[in-house]
C-alpha positions as CSV (number, residue, x, y, z in Angstrom):
1,X,0.0,0.0,0.0
2,X,1.2,3.5,-0.9
3,X,1.8,5.8,2.0
4,X,-0.8,8.5,2.4
5,X,0.3,12.1,1.7
6,X,-1.1,15.3,3.2
7,X,-1.1,18.6,1.3
8,X,-2.7,21.8,2.7
9,X,-3.4,25.0,0.9
10,X,-3.0,28.2,2.8
11,X,-3.2,32.0,2.2
12,X,-5.4,34.9,2.9
13,X,-8.8,35.6,1.5
14,X,-9.4,35.3,-2.2
15,X,-6.1,33.6,-3.1
16,X,-7.7,30.8,-5.0
17,X,-7.1,28.0,-2.5
18,X,-10.3,26.1,-3.1
19,X,-9.9,26.1,-6.8
20,X,-6.2,25.0,-6.7
21,X,-7.0,22.3,-4.1
22,X,-9.8,20.9,-6.4
23,X,-7.5,21.0,-9.4
24,X,-4.7,19.1,-7.6
25,X,-7.2,16.5,-6.4
26,X,-8.4,16.0,-9.9
27,X,-4.9,15.7,-11.2
28,X,-3.9,13.1,-8.6
29,X,-7.0,11.1,-9.3
30,X,-6.2,11.1,-13.0
31,X,-2.8,9.6,-12.0
32,X,-4.5,6.7,-10.1
33,X,-4.3,8.1,-6.6
34,X,-7.2,7.9,-4.1
35,X,-7.8,11.4,-2.9
36,X,-9.7,12.9,0.0
37,X,-10.5,16.5,-0.8
38,X,-11.6,18.4,2.3
39,X,-11.6,21.8,4.0
40,X,-11.3,23.7,7.3
41,X,-13.1,24.5,9.3
42,X,-15.2,21.5,8.2
43,X,-14.7,18.2,6.6
44,X,-16.9,16.2,9.0
45,X,-20.4,16.7,10.2
46,X,-19.2,17.9,13.6
47,X,-16.6,20.3,12.2
48,X,-19.1,21.6,9.6
49,X,-21.5,22.5,12.5
50,X,-18.6,24.4,14.2
51,X,-17.9,26.1,10.9
52,X,-21.3,27.6,10.9
53,X,-20.9,28.9,14.4
54,X,-17.5,30.5,13.5
55,X,-18.6,32.2,10.3
56,X,-22.0,33.2,11.5
57,X,-21.5,33.7,15.2
58,X,-24.5,34.2,17.6
59,X,-25.0,37.3,19.6
60,X,-21.9,39.6,19.9
61,X,-19.6,37.1,18.4
62,X,-16.7,35.1,19.8
63,X,-13.7,36.3,21.8
64,X,-10.4,35.5,20.1
65,X,-9.9,32.8,22.8
66,X,-13.2,31.2,22.1
67,X,-12.6,31.4,18.4
68,X,-9.2,29.6,18.7
69,X,-10.8,26.9,20.8
70,X,-13.6,26.4,18.3
71,X,-11.2,26.1,15.4
72,X,-9.1,23.6,17.4
73,X,-12.2,21.6,18.3
74,X,-13.2,21.4,14.6
75,X,-9.7,20.4,13.6
76,X,-9.5,17.7,16.2
77,X,-12.7,16.1,14.9
78,X,-11.6,16.5,11.3
79,X,-8.2,14.9,12.0
80,X,-9.7,12.0,14.0
81,X,-12.6,11.1,11.7
82,X,-11.4,12.2,8.2
83,X,-7.7,13.0,7.8
84,X,-6.0,10.3,9.8
85,X,-8.3,7.4,8.5
86,X,-7.6,8.6,4.9
87,X,-3.9,8.7,5.4
88,X,-3.9,5.3,7.0
89,X,-5.7,4.0,4.0
90,X,-3.0,5.3,1.7
91,X,-4.9,8.2,0.3
92,X,-3.8,11.7,-0.5
93,X,-5.5,14.3,1.7
94,X,-5.8,17.7,0.0
95,X,-7.1,20.2,2.5
96,X,-8.2,23.8,2.0
97,X,-6.7,25.4,5.2
98,X,-5.2,23.6,8.2
99,X,-3.2,24.5,11.3
100,X,-1.3,27.5,9.8
101,X,-4.6,29.3,9.2
102,X,-5.2,29.3,13.0
103,X,-1.6,30.4,13.5
104,X,-2.1,33.3,11.0
105,X,-5.6,34.4,11.9
106,X,-5.9,33.8,15.7
107,X,-2.3,33.6,16.9
108,X,-0.7,36.4,14.8
109,X,-3.4,38.7,13.5
110,X,-5.6,38.1,16.5
111,X,-2.7,38.5,19.0
112,X,-3.3,35.3,20.8
113,X,0.3,34.0,20.4
114,X,1.7,31.2,18.3
115,X,2.6,29.0,21.3
116,X,-1.1,29.0,22.5
117,X,-2.4,27.8,19.1
118,X,0.4,25.2,18.7
119,X,-0.4,23.8,22.2
120,X,-4.1,23.5,21.3
121,X,-3.0,21.6,18.2
122,X,-0.8,19.3,20.1
123,X,-3.6,18.4,22.5
124,X,-6.5,18.2,20.0
125,X,-4.9,16.8,16.9
126,X,-1.7,15.2,18.3
127,X,0.5,17.6,16.4
128,X,-0.3,16.3,12.9
129,X,1.3,18.4,10.2
130,X,0.9,18.3,6.4
131,X,3.8,16.8,4.3
132,X,3.6,20.0,2.3
133,X,1.8,23.3,2.9
134,X,1.3,25.5,-0.2
135,X,0.9,29.2,0.4
136,X,-0.7,31.1,-2.5
137,X,0.7,34.6,-2.7
138,X,-1.1,37.3,-4.7
139,X,-1.1,41.0,-5.0
140,X,-3.7,43.0,-3.1
141,X,-5.1,44.3,-6.3
142,X,-5.7,40.9,-7.8
143,X,-7.2,39.7,-4.5
144,X,-9.6,42.7,-4.3
145,X,-11.0,41.9,-7.8
146,X,-11.5,38.3,-6.9
147,X,-13.2,39.0,-3.6
148,X,-15.6,41.5,-5.3
149,X,-16.5,38.8,-7.8
150,X,-16.8,36.1,-5.2
151,X,-18.5,37.8,-2.3
152,X,-20.5,40.6,-4.1
153,X,-20.1,42.8,-1.0
154,X,-21.2,40.1,1.5
155,X,-18.5,38.6,3.7
156,X,-18.6,36.2,6.7
157,X,-17.5,37.1,10.2
158,X,-13.8,36.5,9.6
159,X,-13.5,37.6,5.9
160,X,-15.2,40.9,6.8
161,X,-12.6,42.1,9.2
162,X,-10.6,45.2,8.6
163,X,-7.8,45.5,6.1
164,X,-5.1,45.7,8.7
165,X,-6.1,42.4,10.1
166,X,-6.0,40.7,6.7
167,X,-2.6,42.3,6.0
168,X,-1.2,40.8,9.2
169,X,-2.7,37.4,8.1
170,X,-1.0,37.6,4.7
171,X,2.4,38.6,6.2
172,X,2.1,35.7,8.8
173,X,1.8,33.1,6.1
174,X,4.9,34.4,4.3
175,X,6.8,34.6,7.5
176,X,5.9,31.0,8.3
177,X,7.4,29.9,5.0
178,X,10.6,31.8,5.7
179,X,10.9,30.2,9.2
180,X,10.1,26.6,8.0
181,X,11.2,26.4,4.4
182,X,11.2,22.5,4.5
183,X,7.5,22.5,5.2
184,X,6.2,25.2,3.0
185,X,6.2,26.1,-0.7
186,X,5.2,29.7,-1.7
187,X,3.4,29.7,-5.1
188,X,2.8,32.9,-7.1
189,X,-0.9,33.3,-7.6
190,X,-0.6,35.7,-10.5
191,X,-1.7,34.5,-13.9
192,X,-4.3,32.1,-15.2
193,X,-5.8,29.3,-13.1
194,X,-3.9,26.8,-15.3
195,X,-0.6,28.6,-14.8
196,X,-0.9,28.6,-11.0
197,X,-2.0,24.9,-11.2
198,X,1.2,24.1,-13.1
199,X,3.3,25.7,-10.4
200,X,1.4,23.8,-7.7
201,X,2.2,20.5,-9.5
202,X,5.9,21.4,-9.7
203,X,5.9,21.9,-5.9
204,X,4.0,18.6,-5.3
205,X,6.2,16.5,-7.7
206,X,8.8,15.6,-5.1
207,X,6.1,14.0,-2.9
208,X,4.9,11.9,-5.9
209,X,8.5,10.8,-6.6
210,X,9.0,9.8,-3.0
211,X,6.0,7.5,-2.8
212,X,6.8,4.0,-1.6
């Protein structure tokens, strides 16, 4: 049995993560791999329920501490019931967001601190990390156009936060890649969907070659 592989897509709002995750999953399936395409928060019934709470919060909304706990709870369920079983079955797991989104959004931009988020991950998900984390990097101008086309002026509770928050999120992802180059690949998001997909495949190719 082939060893399962785990690839996560990260980046700020409007970077094209969902599109590129789907294209990679399609390409891998065309090469004969079994693929579990999933997302965070979400991926299981429990985690999807938490997703709704996070993106459409009741009342006055969540504190940053509560938000981090909810993301960690959703991830713990996702890892236990979807990601680990798929990896153990030899599948490729392609995930739209994972731990590093919590690090960027709650730990860095939200001011909670990276150590806190990492401790929650160690406890809830036993420290599972992707084999490769792809960060899609785009100019603010390109992202603004995509968000206008995607959201049509309506954003969820996190996507609708102020520009300074999202700038901090975007910087955080790039800083993570500098600090842990063995775990990340930064992919230029400029150009056509097909051009970006080609760059993603180049980054994933070493994992394909190393399959046993």
